[in-house]
Backbone and ligand atoms as CSV (ligand in chain L), in Angstrom:
chain,resi,resn,atom,element,x,y,z
A,1,UNK,N,N,91.361,83.902,105.305
A,1,UNK,CA,C,90.108,84.784,105.395
A,1,UNK,C,C,90.050,85.432,106.806
A,2,UNK,N,N,89.603,86.682,106.797
A,2,UNK,CA,C,89.426,87.399,108.045
A,2,UNK,C,C,88.532,86.728,108.966
A,3,UNK,N,N,88.833,86.958,110.359
A,3,UNK,CA,C,88.015,86.407,111.467
A,3,UNK,C,C,87.180,87.446,111.787
A,4,UNK,N,N,85.766,87.242,111.836
A,4,UNK,CA,C,84.741,88.356,112.224
A,4,UNK,C,C,84.644,88.130,113.832
A,5,UNK,N,N,84.805,89.374,114.471
A,5,UNK,CA,C,84.688,89.221,115.959
A,5,UNK,C,C,83.698,90.462,116.220
A,6,UNK,N,N,83.418,90.420,117.614
A,6,UNK,CA,C,82.817,91.430,118.215
A,6,UNK,C,C,83.707,92.546,118.650
A,7,UNK,N,N,83.319,93.946,118.443
A,7,UNK,CA,C,84.167,95.056,118.782
A,7,UNK,C,C,84.552,95.045,120.222
A,8,UNK,N,N,85.801,94.904,120.771
A,8,UNK,CA,C,86.123,94.694,122.105
A,8,UNK,C,C,85.803,96.043,123.103
A,9,UNK,N,N,85.575,97.204,122.370
A,9,UNK,CA,C,85.333,98.311,123.260
A,9,UNK,C,C,83.912,98.703,123.367
A,10,UNK,N,N,83.542,99.441,124.417
A,10,UNK,CA,C,82.263,100.023,124.492
A,10,UNK,C,C,82.158,101.196,123.486
A,11,UNK,N,N,83.273,102.000,123.362
A,11,UNK,CA,C,83.375,103.171,122.624
A,11,UNK,C,C,84.690,103.179,121.848
A,12,UNK,N,N,84.464,103.461,120.612
A,12,UNK,CA,C,85.680,103.737,119.817
A,12,UNK,C,C,85.661,105.300,119.260
A,13,UNK,N,N,86.529,106.124,119.782
A,13,UNK,CA,C,86.592,107.384,119.469
A,13,UNK,C,C,87.548,107.678,118.394
A,14,UNK,N,N,87.117,108.199,117.280
A,14,UNK,CA,C,87.842,108.451,116.177
A,14,UNK,C,C,88.086,109.940,115.960
A,15,UNK,N,N,89.341,110.356,116.028
A,15,UNK,CA,C,89.690,111.778,115.860
A,15,UNK,C,C,90.258,112.049,114.562
A,16,UNK,N,N,89.673,112.611,113.810
A,16,UNK,CA,C,90.353,112.964,112.431
A,16,UNK,C,C,91.351,113.971,112.620
A,17,UNK,N,N,92.525,113.476,112.107
A,17,UNK,CA,C,93.762,114.529,112.231
A,17,UNK,C,C,94.263,114.600,110.942
A,18,UNK,N,N,93.439,114.443,109.880
A,18,UNK,CA,C,93.982,114.570,108.410
A,18,UNK,C,C,94.591,116.076,108.244
A,19,UNK,N,N,95.650,116.221,107.683
A,19,UNK,CA,C,96.225,117.638,107.302
A,19,UNK,C,C,96.390,117.764,105.932
A,20,UNK,N,N,95.771,118.614,105.275
A,20,UNK,CA,C,96.000,119.018,103.861
A,20,UNK,C,C,96.943,120.343,103.731
A,21,UNK,N,N,97.472,120.596,104.768
A,21,UNK,CA,C,98.660,121.724,104.914
A,21,UNK,C,C,98.050,122.996,104.121
A,22,UNK,N,N,96.780,123.296,104.411
A,22,UNK,CA,C,96.079,124.401,103.968
A,22,UNK,C,C,95.533,124.421,102.418
A,23,UNK,N,N,95.876,123.350,101.807
A,23,UNK,CA,C,95.370,123.283,100.407
A,23,UNK,C,C,93.894,123.473,100.339
A,24,UNK,N,N,93.262,122.829,101.242
A,24,UNK,CA,C,91.793,122.963,101.554
A,24,UNK,C,C,91.446,122.539,102.918
A,25,UNK,N,N,90.373,122.819,103.414
A,25,UNK,CA,C,90.009,122.662,104.773
A,25,UNK,C,C,90.178,121.052,105.212
A,26,UNK,N,N,90.709,121.014,106.433
A,26,UNK,CA,C,91.006,119.723,106.833
A,26,UNK,C,C,90.972,119.767,108.528
A,27,UNK,N,N,90.803,118.532,109.115
A,27,UNK,CA,C,90.578,118.596,110.516
A,27,UNK,C,C,91.921,119.166,111.401
A,28,UNK,N,N,92.935,118.892,110.732
A,28,UNK,CA,C,94.035,119.439,111.354
A,28,UNK,C,C,94.399,120.873,111.481
A,29,UNK,N,N,93.348,121.580,110.701
A,29,UNK,CA,C,93.416,123.017,110.791
A,29,UNK,C,C,93.024,123.530,112.192
A,30,UNK,N,N,92.311,122.759,112.796
A,30,UNK,CA,C,91.802,123.060,114.282
A,30,UNK,C,C,92.786,122.468,115.239
A,31,UNK,N,N,92.245,122.053,116.483
A,31,UNK,CA,C,93.041,121.662,117.532
A,31,UNK,C,C,92.933,120.151,117.548
A,32,UNK,N,N,92.518,119.503,116.491
A,32,UNK,CA,C,92.354,118.097,116.733
A,32,UNK,C,C,93.638,117.117,117.233
A,33,UNK,N,N,94.803,117.523,116.813
A,33,UNK,CA,C,95.775,116.764,117.309
A,33,UNK,C,C,95.742,116.970,118.884
A,34,UNK,N,N,95.572,118.148,119.445
A,34,UNK,CA,C,95.515,118.304,120.980
A,34,UNK,C,C,94.264,117.789,121.434
A,35,UNK,N,N,93.297,117.751,120.812
A,35,UNK,CA,C,91.967,117.094,121.297
A,35,UNK,C,C,92.221,115.519,121.337
A,36,UNK,N,N,92.816,115.152,120.478
A,36,UNK,CA,C,93.158,113.524,120.511
A,36,UNK,C,C,94.163,113.295,121.794
A,37,UNK,N,N,95.164,114.231,121.981
A,37,UNK,CA,C,96.019,113.890,123.165
A,37,UNK,C,C,95.275,114.053,124.380
A,38,UNK,N,N,94.328,115.040,124.558
A,38,UNK,CA,C,93.718,115.176,125.764
A,38,UNK,C,C,92.639,114.207,125.982
A,39,UNK,N,N,91.937,113.665,125.073
A,39,UNK,CA,C,91.068,112.577,125.162
A,39,UNK,C,C,91.832,111.175,125.568
A,40,UNK,N,N,92.939,111.110,125.110
A,40,UNK,CA,C,93.697,109.808,125.359
A,40,UNK,C,C,94.225,109.826,126.861
A,41,UNK,N,N,94.603,111.136,127.233
A,41,UNK,CA,C,95.127,111.267,128.607
A,41,UNK,C,C,93.707,111.025,129.503
A,42,UNK,N,N,92.787,111.686,129.293
A,42,UNK,CA,C,91.529,111.554,130.256
A,42,UNK,C,C,91.162,110.085,130.298
A,43,UNK,N,N,91.159,109.452,129.120
A,43,UNK,CA,C,90.646,108.041,129.156
A,43,UNK,C,C,91.563,107.200,130.028
A,44,UNK,N,N,92.818,107.432,129.976
A,44,UNK,CA,C,93.814,106.778,130.856
A,44,UNK,C,C,93.596,107.225,132.446
A,45,UNK,N,N,93.544,108.426,132.512
A,45,UNK,CA,C,93.444,108.953,133.914
A,45,UNK,C,C,91.995,108.403,134.620
A,46,UNK,N,N,90.930,108.293,133.738
A,46,UNK,CA,C,89.628,107.966,134.247
A,46,UNK,C,C,89.543,106.383,134.361
A,47,UNK,N,N,90.567,105.704,134.009
A,47,UNK,CA,C,90.511,104.153,134.161
A,47,UNK,C,C,89.506,103.523,133.152
A,48,UNK,N,N,89.469,104.188,131.898
A,48,UNK,CA,C,88.610,103.574,130.891
A,48,UNK,C,C,89.362,102.872,129.929
A,49,UNK,N,N,90.670,102.626,130.124
A,49,UNK,CA,C,91.376,101.844,129.086
A,49,UNK,C,C,90.789,100.424,129.062
A,50,UNK,N,N,90.652,99.743,127.798
A,50,UNK,CA,C,90.088,98.579,127.547
A,50,UNK,C,C,88.556,98.759,127.152
A,51,UNK,N,N,87.977,99.834,127.716
A,51,UNK,CA,C,86.462,100.155,127.524
A,51,UNK,C,C,86.338,101.171,126.271
A,52,UNK,N,N,87.342,102.195,126.378
A,52,UNK,CA,C,87.343,103.231,125.379
A,52,UNK,C,C,88.439,103.356,124.681
A,53,UNK,N,N,88.478,103.476,123.350
A,53,UNK,CA,C,89.656,103.503,122.465
A,53,UNK,C,C,89.714,104.874,121.796
A,54,UNK,N,N,90.730,105.705,121.947
A,54,UNK,CA,C,90.769,106.854,121.138
A,54,UNK,C,C,91.817,106.626,120.078
A,55,UNK,N,N,91.464,106.829,118.676
A,55,UNK,CA,C,92.316,106.675,117.736
A,55,UNK,C,C,92.383,107.841,116.675
A,56,UNK,N,N,93.473,108.181,116.203
A,56,UNK,CA,C,93.442,109.265,115.202
A,56,UNK,C,C,92.947,108.542,113.940
A,57,UNK,N,N,92.463,109.217,112.904
A,57,UNK,CA,C,92.087,108.569,111.780
A,57,UNK,C,C,92.245,109.659,110.603
A,58,UNK,N,N,92.281,109.164,109.487
A,58,UNK,CA,C,92.214,110.037,108.180
A,58,UNK,C,C,90.826,110.611,108.028
A,59,UNK,N,N,90.675,111.121,106.880
A,59,UNK,CA,C,89.488,111.817,106.476
A,59,UNK,C,C,88.222,111.029,106.574
A,60,UNK,N,N,87.154,111.470,107.175
A,60,UNK,CA,C,86.026,110.738,107.356
A,60,UNK,C,C,84.908,111.438,106.345
A,61,UNK,N,N,85.367,112.257,105.513
A,61,UNK,CA,C,84.461,112.868,104.338
A,61,UNK,C,C,83.670,113.977,104.650
A,62,UNK,N,N,83.642,114.417,105.838
A,62,UNK,CA,C,82.720,115.675,106.163
A,62,UNK,C,C,83.687,116.814,106.684
A,63,UNK,N,N,84.457,117.166,105.831
A,63,UNK,CA,C,85.801,118.008,106.186
A,63,UNK,C,C,85.174,119.483,106.487
A,64,UNK,N,N,84.166,119.906,105.550
A,64,UNK,CA,C,83.726,121.277,105.614
A,64,UNK,C,C,83.193,121.537,107.219
A,65,UNK,N,N,82.673,120.568,107.870
A,65,UNK,CA,C,82.058,120.933,109.227
A,65,UNK,C,C,83.138,120.547,110.387
A,66,UNK,N,N,84.291,120.184,109.942
A,66,UNK,CA,C,85.471,119.758,110.895
A,66,UNK,C,C,86.026,120.959,111.621
A,67,UNK,N,N,86.812,120.567,112.798
A,67,UNK,CA,C,87.478,119.242,113.000
A,67,UNK,C,C,86.302,118.370,113.574
A,68,UNK,N,N,86.373,117.077,113.114
A,68,UNK,CA,C,85.398,116.161,113.573
A,68,UNK,C,C,85.948,114.969,114.529
A,69,UNK,N,N,85.092,114.484,115.173
A,69,UNK,CA,C,85.241,113.473,116.125
A,69,UNK,C,C,84.023,112.597,116.162
A,70,UNK,N,N,84.280,111.253,116.047
A,70,UNK,CA,C,83.146,110.288,115.783
A,70,UNK,C,C,83.127,109.274,117.024
A,71,UNK,N,N,82.047,108.997,117.543
A,71,UNK,CA,C,82.009,107.975,118.475
A,71,UNK,C,C,81.157,106.680,117.951
A,72,UNK,N,N,81.873,105.492,117.883
A,72,UNK,CA,C,81.377,104.158,117.405
A,72,UNK,C,C,81.128,103.363,118.391
A,73,UNK,N,N,80.235,102.340,118.518
A,73,UNK,CA,C,79.253,102.215,117.390
A,73,UNK,C,C,77.965,103.069,117.669
A,74,UNK,N,N,77.948,104.032,118.550
A,74,UNK,CA,C,77.011,104.831,118.772
A,74,UNK,C,C,76.480,105.922,117.711
A,75,UNK,N,N,77.148,105.994,116.667
A,75,UNK,CA,C,76.809,106.967,115.633
A,75,UNK,C,C,76.638,108.335,116.122
A,76,UNK,N,N,77.634,108.659,117.042
A,76,UNK,CA,C,77.611,110.081,117.591
A,76,UNK,C,C,78.720,110.872,116.789
A,77,UNK,N,N,78.392,111.972,116.438
A,77,UNK,CA,C,79.356,112.913,115.529
A,77,UNK,C,C,79.484,114.183,116.184
A,78,UNK,N,N,80.694,114.606,116.547
A,78,UNK,CA,C,80.820,115.909,116.977
A,78,UNK,C,C,81.693,116.763,115.815
A,79,UNK,N,N,81.127,117.779,115.386
A,79,UNK,CA,C,81.604,118.585,114.264
A,79,UNK,C,C,82.210,119.993,114.926
A,80,UNK,N,N,83.047,120.625,114.130
A,80,UNK,CA,C,83.583,121.911,114.705
A,80,UNK,C,C,84.108,121.823,116.128
A,81,UNK,N,N,84.864,120.583,116.399
A,81,UNK,CA,C,85.352,120.602,117.649
A,81,UNK,C,C,86.497,121.312,118.045
A,82,UNK,N,N,86.575,121.829,119.158
A,82,UNK,CA,C,87.554,122.667,119.743
A,82,UNK,C,C,88.096,122.201,120.992
A,83,UNK,N,N,89.329,122.458,121.496
A,83,UNK,CA,C,89.841,121.870,122.784
A,83,UNK,C,C,88.933,121.958,123.934
A,84,UNK,N,N,88.280,123.123,124.002
A,84,UNK,CA,C,87.297,123.351,125.139
A,84,UNK,C,C,86.102,122.513,125.049
A,85,UNK,N,N,85.974,121.766,123.897
A,85,UNK,CA,C,84.747,120.770,123.876
A,85,UNK,C,C,85.159,119.389,124.426
A,86,UNK,N,N,86.312,119.163,124.687
A,86,UNK,CA,C,86.781,117.869,125.318
A,86,UNK,C,C,85.870,117.321,126.446
A,87,UNK,N,N,85.743,118.251,127.216
A,87,UNK,CA,C,84.800,117.973,128.594
A,87,UNK,C,C,83.481,117.292,128.296
A,88,UNK,N,N,82.873,118.009,127.186
A,88,UNK,CA,C,81.563,117.577,126.892
A,88,UNK,C,C,81.623,116.187,126.072
A,89,UNK,N,N,82.579,115.917,125.445
A,89,UNK,CA,C,82.778,114.780,124.688
A,89,UNK,C,C,82.992,113.605,125.797
A,90,UNK,N,N,83.815,113.931,126.709
A,90,UNK,CA,C,84.177,113.018,127.828
A,90,UNK,C,C,82.717,112.863,128.621
A,91,UNK,N,N,81.857,113.867,128.800
A,91,UNK,CA,C,80.661,113.572,129.492
A,91,UNK,C,C,79.788,112.649,128.762
A,92,UNK,N,N,79.790,112.719,127.263
A,92,UNK,CA,C,78.969,111.944,126.672
A,92,UNK,C,C,79.504,110.415,126.692
A,93,UNK,N,N,80.686,110.218,126.574
A,93,UNK,CA,C,81.286,108.891,126.747
A,93,UNK,C,C,80.912,108.379,128.154
A,94,UNK,N,N,80.999,109.116,129.131
A,94,UNK,CA,C,80.498,108.699,130.500
A,94,UNK,C,C,79.102,108.194,130.545
A,95,UNK,N,N,78.257,108.967,129.870
A,95,UNK,CA,C,76.825,108.384,129.755
A,95,UNK,C,C,76.790,107.143,129.139
A,96,UNK,N,N,77.586,107.088,127.938
A,96,UNK,CA,C,77.470,105.648,127.152
A,96,UNK,C,C,77.984,104.565,128.181
A,97,UNK,N,N,79.061,104.829,128.805
A,97,UNK,CA,C,79.533,103.763,129.763
A,97,UNK,C,C,78.578,103.391,130.841
A,98,UNK,N,N,78.020,104.505,131.458
A,98,UNK,CA,C,76.905,104.269,132.424
A,98,UNK,C,C,75.727,103.322,131.855
A,99,UNK,N,N,75.372,103.601,130.681
A,99,UNK,CA,C,74.220,102.825,130.069
A,99,UNK,C,C,74.641,101.446,129.822
A,100,UNK,N,N,75.935,101.105,129.865
A,100,UNK,CA,C,76.227,99.739,129.629
A,100,UNK,C,C,76.660,98.881,130.940
A,101,UNK,N,N,76.675,99.708,132.148
A,101,UNK,CA,C,76.960,99.116,133.330
A,101,UNK,C,C,76.023,98.311,133.854
L,1,LIG,S1,S,89.718,116.077,106.957
L,1,LIG,FE1,FE,88.772,115.435,108.702
L,1,LIG,S2,S,86.691,114.719,107.767
L,1,LIG,FE2,FE,87.921,115.321,106.154
């Protein structure tokens, strides 16, 4: 039987990297693989490891508005994400970390 636990991170950032190879819109059509890498690099650089986890994920069901990035458990959703939006996403995460300090 599964063991129910409390989530160990303050924020879990899910970056959809689903790729439908042009058959229809998917988050990999944008810069999301690069967005994921930059978020991961910044989390490490800022010393947030253990508090913030960045994970790639499959389709989250709102493809038309993508590329999508979600922040849990805060119910924050970034749509139409581009590489230049990473700074704003990091600012949001910083605020969430400040709120739990
Ligand atoms: S492909 Fe990213 S939400 Fe569906």
